[in-house]
N, C-alpha and C positions, 0 to 999 in steps of 0.2 A: 253142824259146825258153827262155832261162834267167831264172827269176824269183827275186827276193828278196822276203821278206814281213816287214813290221813289225806287231807286235801290241801295242796300247797299252791293252787292257782286260782285266780279270780274267775268270775262267772262268764265274762264275755270276751276274754282274750286268749283262751286256751281250751282245747278239747278235754283236758283232764277232769274238770268238774262234771261234765256230762258223762264221761266214762265212769267216774266214781258213782254218780247217781244211778246209772243204768246197771252197774255191777251190784249195788246194794239192792235195787229193785228186783233183779234176777235172783239174787241169793235168798231174799225173803220169799219170793214166789216158789222157790225150791224147798222151802221149809227150814232154811238156815236162819241164824240170828245175826243181826247187825247191832251190836250193843252200843257202839259209839262211833260218831264221825267227828274227828278233830280237825278244825280249820286253822291252818297255820300259814305264815308268810302272807302272800296275796290272797290266799284262800279265805281269809277273814272277810273279804269284800262280799262273799256270798251271804253273809248275815246282816248286811246293811239294809235297813228298811227304806232308806232314802233312794236306793237304786230303782229306777223304773225302766224296764224294757218296753219297746213298743208293743201294743196289744197283740200283734200277730206273731210275736216272738215268745219263746218259752220264758216262764217266770221261775227261774231255777231256785231262788230262795224260798218261794212259796211251795215248790215241789218238795224240797227238803223238809219244810215245816209240816206238810201234809203227811209225809212218810213218818216223821217223828211222832205225830199225833196218832196215826193209825197203827203203828207197829212198835211204839215205845223206844224208838231210836234216840239216843242222847246226842244232841248236837252241841258241841263245845267249841267255843272260839277262844283262841289263845289271847290272854289279856295283853301281854307285851306287844305281840304283833298287831293286835287291834288298835292299841293306843298309838303306835307308830304310824298307823294309817288313818287316824282320826275316828276310829270306831269306839264309841262309848256306850254305856248302858242305855242312854236316851235314843241312840240310833240303831239299837239292836232289834232285828226283826223277831216277830213272834216265833216261838219254838226253839230259839237258840239261847244259849247261856254263855257267859264269860267265865273262864277259869284259867288256871295255870298249866304249865307243862306237866305237872304231876298227873293230870288226867290222861295225857298222852302215854306216859309211862305205865299208868295203871291198866289202860286198855291193852297195851302191848303185852303186859304180863298175863292178863286174864283171857285174852282172845286165843283161839286156836291158830288163827292166821291174822296177820296185820298187813293190810293192803295200802300201798302208797300211790297217790295219783298226782303227778306234776313233779317238777324238779325241786 
């Protein structure tokens, strides 16, 4: 099965991003495909390379980037939501790319299931 994932929450203020990551990880482990994760609203903060969690906490942006590299998951950040929150190309973490809502529509059409995490 081919999944698309929409993440609407930031990395350290809501469980949604951890649930999305764990879902994607489990889906891949079961042999499914996660073609794209689209970060929208406060979810764009997951792609900010300037965010630094304490060493003893999970580094969720790096976990997403590792998944992208190892399994070919496309990590897309909404350009409009990112700009509203101060995220620009210069502050984008490795493994993420900025694009428009068309990428969300595309994955919604191409995926067998679209999963949404966060309000």
